[in-house]
C-alpha positions, 0 to 999 in steps of 0.5 A, spaced: 456 933 468 456 928 463 464 927 465 461 926 472 456 921 470 461 917 466 466 917 472 460 914 477 458 909 472 466 907 471 466 907 479 460 903 479 462 898 474 469 897 478 465 896 484 461 891 481 467 887 478 470 887 484 464 884 488 463 879 483 471 877 482 471 876 490 465 871 491 467 864 492 462 862 486 462 862 479 458 868 476 455 867 469 451 870 464 448 866 458 445 869 451 438 867 448 441 861 445 444 858 452 451 861 450 456 863 455 457 871 455 461 872 461 464 867 467 467 870 473 475 868 475 472 863 480 470 859 473 477 855 473 477 853 480 470 850 480 468 848 473 476 846 471 476 850 465 478 858 465 473 863 462 476 864 456 475 857 454 468 857 455 466 864 452 461 863 446 460 855 448 453 853 450 452 851 457 451 844 456 458 843 454 461 843 461 456 838 464 456 830 463 452 827 457 447 824 462 445 831 465 445 835 458 437 834 457 435 836 464 440 842 463 436 844 457 430 843 460 432 847 466 434 853 461 428 854 458 424 853 464 428 859 467 427 863 461 420 862 462 420 865 469 422 859 473 428 859 478 430 854 483 437 851 484 439 844 480 445 840 481 449 837 475 456 834 474 461 837 470 468 835 467 474 839 468 480 839 463 483 832 466 476 829 465 475 829 473 467 829 475 465 834 480 458 836 482 456 843 482 449 847 484 447 852 479 442 858 481 439 862 475 434 867 473 432 870 467 434 877 464 433 882 458 440 883 454 442 889 450 439 887 444 432 886 447 432 878 448 431 874 454 438 871 457 440 868 463 444 870 469 446 866 475 451 863 480 455 856 480 458 853 486 462 847 488 458 842 492 463 836 492 464 837 499 457 838 501 456 831 498 461 828 502 458 831 508 451 829 506 453 822 505 457 822 511 451 824 515 446 819 511 451 814 513 451 816 520 444 817 520 443 809 518 448 807 523 443 810 529 437 808 526 440 800 526 442 802 533 435 804 535 432 798 531 436 793 534 437 795 541 434 791 547 432 797 551 427 802 549 429 808 546 424 815 546 425 821 543 421 828 543 421 834 539 422 841 542 414 841 544 414 834 547 411 831 541 414 824 540 418 823 534 422 816 536 419 810 539 423 804 538 421 797 536 424 795 543 419 800 546 413 797 542 415 790 545 415 793 552 409 798 552 405 794 547 403 800 544 405 800 536 410 806 534 404 808 529 400 810 535 405 813 539 409 818 534 406 824 533 403 824 540 405 828 546 409 824 551 405 825 557 399 822 553 402 816 552 406 816 559 399 817 562 396 811 557 401 806 560 399 808 568 396 802 572 389 802 572 388 805 579 392 811 577 389 813 571 385 819 574 385 826 571 389 830 576 395 825 574 395 826 567 395 834 568 400 833 573 405 829 568 403 834 563 405 840 567 412 837 569 414 836 562 412 843 560 416 845 566 422 841 564 421 843 556 421 851 559 427 850 564 431 844 563 430 842 570 427 836 573 428 832 580 428 826 576 432 828 570 439 824 568 438 819 573 434 812 573 427 811 576 423 805 577 416 805 575 410 800 574 406 800 567 400 797 565 400 794 557 394 795 553 393 787 554 393 788 561 399 785 563 404 789 568 411 790 567 416 794 571 421 798 567 427 802 569 428 809 565 433 814 564 431 821 562 435 826 559 435 833 555 438 834 548 439 842 547 437 845 540 437 851 537 429 851 538 429 849 545 430 842 548 428 835 546 427 830 551 430 823 550 429 816 554 432 809 555 427 804 558 429 797 560 424 792 562 426 789 569 420 785 571 424 778 571 430 781 574 425 784 580 421 778 581 427 774 581 430 779 587 424 779 591 423 771 590 431 770 593 429 775 598 423 771 600 427 765 600 432 767 604 427 769 609 424 763 609 430 759 610 432 763 616 425 761 619 426 754 617 433 754 621 430 757 627 424 752 627 429 746 625 434 747 631 428 747 636 425 741 633 432 737 633 433 740 640 427 737 643 429 730 640 436 731 643 432 732 650 428 726 649 434 722 647 438 725 653 432 724 658 431 716 656 439 715 656 439 718 663 433 713 665 437 707 663 443 710 666 440 710 673 436 704 672 429 707 675 425 707 668 418 704 669 419 702 662 423 696 659 430 696 657 427 694 650 422 699 650 427 705 652 431 703 646 426 703 641 424 710 643 431 712 643 432 710 636 425 713 634 428 720 636 434 719 632 431 717 626 426 723 627 433 727 627 435 724 621 429 725 617 429 733 619 436 734 617 435 730 610 429 735 609 433 741 611 438 739 606 433 739 601 429 745 603 436 749 603 436 748 595 429 752 595 430 759 592 438 758 592 437 760 584 433 765 581 426 764 578 426 763 571 421 762 565 420 754 564 416 750 559 411 747 563 410 741 559 417 740 559 418 740 566 412 735 567 416 731 563 422 731 566 418 729 573 415 723 570 422 721 567 424 721 574 419 717 577 418 709 577 411 709 574 409 702 573 403 701 569 400 708 571 398 713 565 400 720 565 397 725 561 398 732 559 392 737 556 394 741 550 394 748 553 399 745 558 403 744 553 403 751 550 405 755 556 411 757 560 411 759 567 416 764 571 418 759 577 423 757 582 428 752 578 425 746 583 419 746 580 420 740 577 420 737 584 413 739 585 411 735 580 415 729 582 413 729 589 405 729 587 406 724 582 411 720 587 405 721 592 400 718 588 404 712 586 406 710 593 400 713 597 394 713 592 392 705 592 390 703 586 392 709 582 392 707 574 391 714 571 394 721 573 392 727 569 395 735 568 390 740 566 390 747 565 386 753 564 385 761 565 381 763 570 379 770 572 386 772 569 390 767 573 393 760 570 390 754 574 394 747 573 390 742 576 393 735 578 388 729 579 389 721 580 384 716 580 386 713 587 383 713 594 384 720 595 385 724 601 382 723 608 377 728 610 381 729 617 388 730 614 386 735 609 386 741 613 393 740 615 395 737 609 400 742 607 403 743 614 410 741 616 410 734 619 403 732 618 403 728 612 405 721 611 412 718 612 416 724 613 410 729 613 415 734 609 413 733 602 407 737 601 410 742 605 416 743 601 411 743 595 407 749 598 414 753 599 417 752 592 411 755 589 410 760 594 417 763 592 414 766 586 407 767 589 403 761 587 398 757 591 396 750 592 390 747 595 387 740 595 379 740 592 378 732 591 374 728 595 375 722 600 375 716 596 375 720 589 382 721 588 386 727 589 385 734 586 390 739 587 389 746 584 396 750 583 394 757 581 399 762 577 398 769 578 397 774 572 403 776 569 407 769 571 405 765 565 405 766 557 404 762 551 410 758 549 414 761 543 415 755 539 
C-alpha cells in the first residue's frame, strides 16, 4: 500500500510541476527571510535571469533600488496575512528595465516557519496598451471640450455621463447639474414652458426606456429640429442627431447637438424678404403702368389738339408723371437690397455711429445712451439705413432740430430703441399713414422702407410723439434677438 501511495504522490507532484511549468507566469516561493526557494522556468523570460541565478537571493535583488523599500514592506504585509497585486520594475542581465506584477500570499514552510508563495507576470505590454488608451482618452476629451457642437452620452440605464462645454452653452444647464440625472429629465427641463406637462415627461421617459430595451426608435440615426427654452427663458432652435453605442451590458445613448437658431432665423428672414420683393414688384408694376397710362393719355390729347388744358399745363402733367416713374424706379432699386443678405448680429452703437457719419449733421448733436452701447441686435444688414433715414428726415424735415437722441430699455422681455429729436414733430393728420408707401413727404418711401427693413427680423416701429413736440419713434426688438455685447 505504501508503494501505491508513493506512486500517487509522485504522479501528483509530476502533474503539479507540469502545470507550473506550462503557465505563462513565474511561480515562486520565498522562505521566512524573503529568499527565493523556487522559481518556475518562465523566470528568465519575465525577470531576465534563469532560476538558478536567483535561488537563495532575496526578492529585493531583482527590482530597481527605488522599489526595494516598498517591496520589503509588501513582503512583511503578505506574511502578516494581506494579499493584493503590486507592480515593480525589474532589471534583466543586460540592465534593461521591465515592469512586472506580483500577486502573493503567505504559506507555512516544512520547518513550521511562515514564507510566501506567488506568481509574477510581465505587464510591459499592458502598460503600453494602458498608455495608448490614456492618450486616446485624452484626445477624445479634448475633442469633446473644443467641439462647437454639444456632445451628450448616457450609460446603459439612460443616466447622463457626458455633457460637453458646448452643451452647457447651448442649453444653459451646467455639467454639474446634468451629469448623473436621467437624460429624459434634463430633456424635459429644456422644453418650452407651454409643453411642460406631466404627460409629456412620462412620454419622453417611456420612449427612452423602449429605446434602451429594444435598440429601435423612429427618431434614431437621423437629424431632427426642436425648440428649447433655457433657464434664462431664452429660446433656441437645435438640430440633434441621436445614436446608440452597444456595450456588453446593454446600450448607451449618444447625441450631437447643434444650435441653428441664427441660421433658421436667417432662412426665415430671407424667405420673408423674397415674398415681400415679389409683392413689391407686382405693386410697382401696377403703379408704373398707371403713370404710363397718364402719359399716353395726355400725349394723345396733345396729338389731337382737343385738350381743354393749355399746352404748358399738359407738359407739366407729363413731366410730373415721368418724375414719379423715376422715383418709383429709384425706390425699387433700394428696396431690392432689403433681405438680399442674411441677417446678422450687429453692434447697435457702431451701426448708429456709421449712420451718423453718413449724414451732414451741421450743428445737430446726436447722443447715444450707455445701454445702447452695451447691446448687439440680430437684424438685416440694412439696419444702418434705418438710422440714416431717421436722422436725415429729422435734419431735412424737422425744422430747427438741434438735438437727436437714442435711448434703450428692456420692457416685458423685449428691447426698445427710442429715437427722439426736438423738432416740429409729426402733424396729427399724417401720423395714421406715416409708414404707408408714398404717403410721407418727398418720395413718401423713406419711412415705408424703414418699416420693411425692420420687419424682416420681426421688429416693429411706431411714432409716439406729439405735434410740435418733436418726433419719437419706438423700435421694438423681440426677445431672443438682442444680447449683451461681448467686449
